[in-house]
N, C-alpha and C positions, 0 to 999 in steps of 0.2 A: 143762788143763780147756779145751776149746772155748766162746770165748762167740758165742750168736746174734746177727746184727745185728737191729735193732728194725724192727719191719714200719712202714714209711712210712706216714702217713695220706693218705689220697686229697685230691686238692686240691679246693678247693672252687668251683663252677663260677662263673663271670662272672655277675652280676647282669644280667637280660633288661633292654634299653632299652626304656623304654614311651615311645610316641610321646603327645606330649598332643595333641590336636586340639584347635583354636581356630578361633572364627569370624572372627578379626580381619584376616586377609589378604584374607578376601572381601569383609566389611564394606570395607575400604580401597578394593580395586578398585571395589565396587558404587558406593562415594561419588565415586570418579574419574569411572567411566562416566555417572554422574547428572548430574554436572557437566557432563562433555561433552556430553550431548544435551540439557540446558538450554541451555547455549551453542549450539548448532546450531539447535536451536527457535524461540531469539530472534533468531539470524541470519538462518534461515530467515523469520519472520513477517516480520522487517524488510526482507529482501528484498524480499519479495512483496507488502507496502505501498507501498515503495519503487520498484517494479519500471518501468523507464522503458517508455512506450509512444510510439510513433511514428505519428503522423496524417498523413494526406497531404493535403496543401492544395492544390486544382487552382483554377490564378487564369487570367489572360488575358495578355497580350504581358508578357513581361518586364519593361519599364517603365511598367507602368500602375499605377495607384494603388493595384488589387487585389494586384500580385506586391510591392511597397513595401511596403505593410501587413502582407502576409504575412511577408516577412523581416524588419520589425520587432518582431511579434510573436515569431518564432522566437530572435531577440536576449533579447527580454524574456523570454520561458520558460528558456532559458539562463543570464540573468544572476538570476533569481530560484530557481534551482538547483530546478528543476520537474521531476517524473519523465517530464513530456510533453515529445514533439520534433516537430517539424514535419519533413516532406518536401515542399517546393514544387516543384510541375508546372507548367509555364508552359505555356500553349496558343494558338494564333493569336489569337484572340480571346476574350471573357467569355462566348458563346454556347456555344463548344467547351469551356470549363471547365465550365459547366454538365451539359454533356452527359455528360462524363468524371464527374461527379459522381451523374447520372441512372444511370449504367451502374454504380454501385456500387463505382469505381476510385479513388474519392477520400471524406475523411472532413468535408472542411469546404470551403467555397466563398463567395464573395461575389456577392449576385444584385441586380438592381435589380427590385422588385417588378411593373413593366411587361414581366420577361421570362417565360419559359415557366417557371412552378415545378416542379421535379422533386418527384413526390409524397412522397419521403421527407424533404425537407427539413424541419427544424426549426429554429425561428430562436432564436440565441444571444445575439445583440446589434444593436442599431441603431446602425450607423456613421456614417450621413449623409443627410442629407436634399436631394433636388433640387428647385429652387421653380421655376415657370412664371411666367415675366415677360412680361404681356402689356402690349408697348410701342406707343403711337402718335405720331406728329407732336405738336410742342408746341400745345396747345390744342384740339386735336382728341380729345378724349374718346370711349371706346367702351365703350358702357352695358351692353349685352346682348351675349349670345352670339348672337341673332340677328342682331345688326347687324355681329357680327366675321366671320360666314360670307359677307358680301357682300363681304367683303374679299379683297385678295389678300395672302396670308400667307407672310413668311418665317420659317423656323426656324432659330435657331443652335443646336446641338447637338454632342454627340460622334459620333453616327451617326445613319444614316439611319432608325432606331427613333424619333426624337424625330420625325420629319414624320409616321411613321406612328401615334406617340401621338395627336397635334393632329386628324390627319384623323378618328382615332377619337371623339374628344371631339366633335368638331362634325360626327359622323356623314355625313362625306362620303366616306365608303371605297367606296359605290356609285354615286357620284357620276361621270358621264363626265371633267368636267372638274377632277376631286380633286386629280391630279397638278400641274395649272398654277395650280391656286388655292393650294395649300400646296406651298412648294418648300424645299429647305434653301440657305440662304443661303450663296453661296462664302465659302473659307475668308479670314479677317483683314479682313471685311466690317464697315466701320462703320453706327451708323444711320443717319447723313446721306446714305450711300452708297445705302443700301437704299432708305429713302423717295425718294429721288432718281430712283430704277430703277423707282418705278411701285408699291411694296409701299406698303400703308394701313396695316398692322401687321407687328409683328414679336412671336413668340413665341420667348424665350430660355429654354434649360432650362439651368439650372447648378447648381453646388452650393452650397448655402447656405454654407459656409465660403470659398467662392472669390468669391462675389458680394462679401460684405464687407471682402475684400482689394483687388477691383477698381478701378482709379482710374479708369478709362475713363469709370463713371457720372458720376463729378464732373467730368470734364473736359467730356464730352457736354453736360451742363447749362450750363456756363458759355458753350460755343458757342452756343449758342440753345435747348437744352432739348429733352425730349421728354415724355410724358404717361407714367407708369406708371398701368393700370388696373386696378380691383377685377375679380374675376370672381365676378359677383354671385350665382350658383349654385354656387358650389363646393361647399358642402354637400351639393346634389342629384347633383353630376356623382361626388362621394365616394362617396356610397350607392350610386350606378348601378355605378360601376367600384370594387369592390374594392381594387383595386393601386394607387388613387388615394387621397391623403390630403388633408385640410383643412390646410392651410398658412398663414401670416400674414409678411407681410413687414412687418418692425418699423420703426417711423419712425427716418428719418436710415441705415437700411440701405444702400441703395445709395449717398448721399452727404450728408455729414455738413454741410457748408455749400455751398450752400445744400441745406437738408434735404430729402432725396428718400427715401422719400415724406415729406411733411408730416406725415401720421398713417397710423395701422396699416392695413394692406390686406390684405384676404382674398384668398387665391389659391388654386390646389392645387398639388400635389407627388408626388413620388415617395420611396421609401425606399429604403436600401441597407443590405442585411440579411447578417451575418454568418451563414451556415446550417451546421448540422450532420447527419449522415445518423441516423434517429431510431434506429437499431440501438446507436449508442453509449450506452455506459453512463452512469447518472446521475452516478458518481463522476466520469467523465471529463470529462464536459462539467460538472458543479460548479466542478473544479479548472480548467476552463478559463476559466471564465465568473470566477472568482474575479481570477485574473491578471489576465485584460482589465480587469475593473472597478476594481481596485487601482492598474493602471500605467496609465491614460487618457495623461497627458502623455509618456509615452513612447513611447507609440503614435501619436501624432500625426504625421501627415506635412508635412513644409514648406509644402508648398501648401496647407494647410489640413483636408486628408481627413481624418476620423475624428478630427479636433480635439474632438468634443464628444461622445463616445461615451454613448449611454444606452440602458438597458435594452429587451429586447425584449416587449413587448406579452403577459404571460400569460392574457388573457382567452381562453376558448374559443373565442368568437367569432371571434377575429384572423384577420388574412388569410393568415397562416403563423403556425402555432400555435407556442408555445415550446418548445423541449426541456423536458422535464421537469428534469432535471439544472439547467438555466438557471433555470427558475421556481424552483424549491428554493432558489437563491442570490437571486434577486430579492426573491422573498418571504420571506428570511430564515426559511425552513424547512429548513436544511442539516441532516440528522439529524447526531447525534454517532456516536462509534466502535460503542458498544454499541448505539444504537439501530438504525444500519445492520446490523450483524452479530449482532444477537442471536439468530436462528434459526440461524445457523451456529456460533454459540458455544456454544448450546445442544446441539447434534448432536455438536460437537468435545468438550467434556465428557463426553456419553455415551459417546463413542468411547473417550476418553482412562481413562473410569474402569473401560471393560472392558479396555482393552489394560491397563492398571495393574495390575488384577485378575490378568490373565495372567501378567504377568511376576513378578509377587509369590509366585503358585505355583510359576513357574520357579525362582525365586532360593530358595524356601522345599526346593523337591524336588531341584534340581539344585546349585546353588553354596553352598546354606549348608550347614554341617556339624551333623547334630542331636545334641542333647545324647547324652554316651554314657549307657550303663545301667551302675548301679551292680552290677549284675550281672555285667558284664564285667569288672570289676575283680578280681574272684575272681581270675582268673589269676595277677594279680602277688602276692594272697596264696599261692595254692597254690604260685608261684615262690619264695615266702621258705620253705614248707614244704618244699619239695624240697631246700633249700640247708641246713636246718637240720643234716640226718643229718651234714656234713661239718664241723660246727661241734664244735671239741676243746677251747674253751676258753670260758670266759665271756666274755671281749673278743667273740670272734665271735658269742657268742649274744648279747651287748648291740647290736651293730653290727646283727643281725637285728631284733631287739627294735626299735630305733630307726626301722628302715626298715618295718617293718610301721605302726608309730605314724604314719610318714609319710605312707603309704598312706589310714590313718583319715584322717589332718587334711585329706588333699587332697579325700577323699569329701566332708567337710564341708564343706568351703570352695565344692566345684562343686555342692552341693545348694543352698548359699545364693545362687550365681552363675547357674545355671541351666545351669553348661557339664556338670553330671553330672544325670542324671532318676533319681528313685527307684524305677524300674522294677527289681526285683529286689534291692531291698536285703534282704529276708530272706536272699536267699541270700549276698549280700556278709557281712552279720552272722554269718551261719552260720559261714563259711570263717574272717573275721576270729577268733572265738572258738575254733574249732578249732586254728587256728595259733597263737594265744597261748596254751593250754592246752598244747599239743605244747612250745614254747618253754619254757615252766615246769617241764614233763616231764624234758625235756632238760638243763634246769641243774639240777634236783636229781640227774640222774642223774651230771655231771658233777662236782659237788659229792662225791657218794657216794663215785664213784671215786678223787677227789683223797686222801678221807682214810683208804679201804684202803690205798691206794699208801704215802702217808706212814707208817701203822703197820708195813707189810711190810718199808720201808726202815731202820725203827726196831731189828726183829727181825734183821735182816742184820746191822747192826752189833753188836748186843750179841753174836750167835753169834760172828761174828770176833775180836770182844774175850774172848771166852772161849777161844778155837783159839788165841790169841796167847798167852792166860797159860798 
């Protein structure tokens, strides 16, 4: 009797691996990029706010007070970690430096108010006063300007501009003998020598800081003395010539013992101003003014120049109008960061809002993975249904049942977490119920065939037993 080999059951296909989509990686990358962009914006803003700016400072000769003051200022800016830097450009004299400033080749310069004022010059600080000392022999007082005009005058000053200034004040410019009446004194001349040389008056133009330190006045007083005269029409002269200012020689300023003058004396003078180009921003000039006024002691020169820095005149009728940036600092009207950049901030916020909306849309549409539709999971359920026909035992059916329940559990969790949308939920439900019912029918089929097979086996045993008997 030939025995037929049992037909083997086809092997159950492998379970399809389902790729679970998640936004976790994209969210992590987006967070990292956000941090990087935030750091870049902060760094860029800090760099922009602290970005160094180089200002060209035009000065006269290299050893002059203007150049030495500029060098001091450059050092102070560096020591205070200021964003401002100075490039000092020397010239043959201060007139050439002002010409460079007038050509807009320099941002800063120092001028005396009797110089030719560049139209775009705006005052930043008052560095020094020059006083006109009207001196006559001891006991010979000069009471009026009219009386002074009749005398031969020696001018002690740093340049020929001093003699021109005196001629202009005395209105001797058109007089034929003006050059002989008002002459520059020979270098190193003393008062006694000039008086002995036939001069009836001496006009000395000097820095107020130098006058205080000069001991020659005291020595001259002890040798025989001189007379310091007041300029009776100082106020009228200052009103007539805006470049000239009213000044006062304080008691004992020239000599403490004996006191010269014995009481305050009215005179006239000139001012040395630090000027800036009108086009410089208020922020730049305000920062520079703050550094200057907060570091006066470090800016004073050893010879006394700039030893008493004063605020520039902020009145609209000032001879040289103050730069708005300096005026804001002097008048304590410095705007806060928000006040200064409020308009820019509003524009920036509006732009950032628009840009943020655009990037959010891009993130949503491109980088962000949309929630998976419930209907798309019907494929996983149908996969369970396709493998069900290969299940030949109750254990295999139990595995498929667990897998089906796992898919259902995943959908419920996804609906709660938002990774799965409710779109197509009815389709998923229909597929789930269909496969679930099929598993139930398959389970009943396997049980029924198992009972029939057991009955047939018992019959075969009974027949074999009967045959053997």
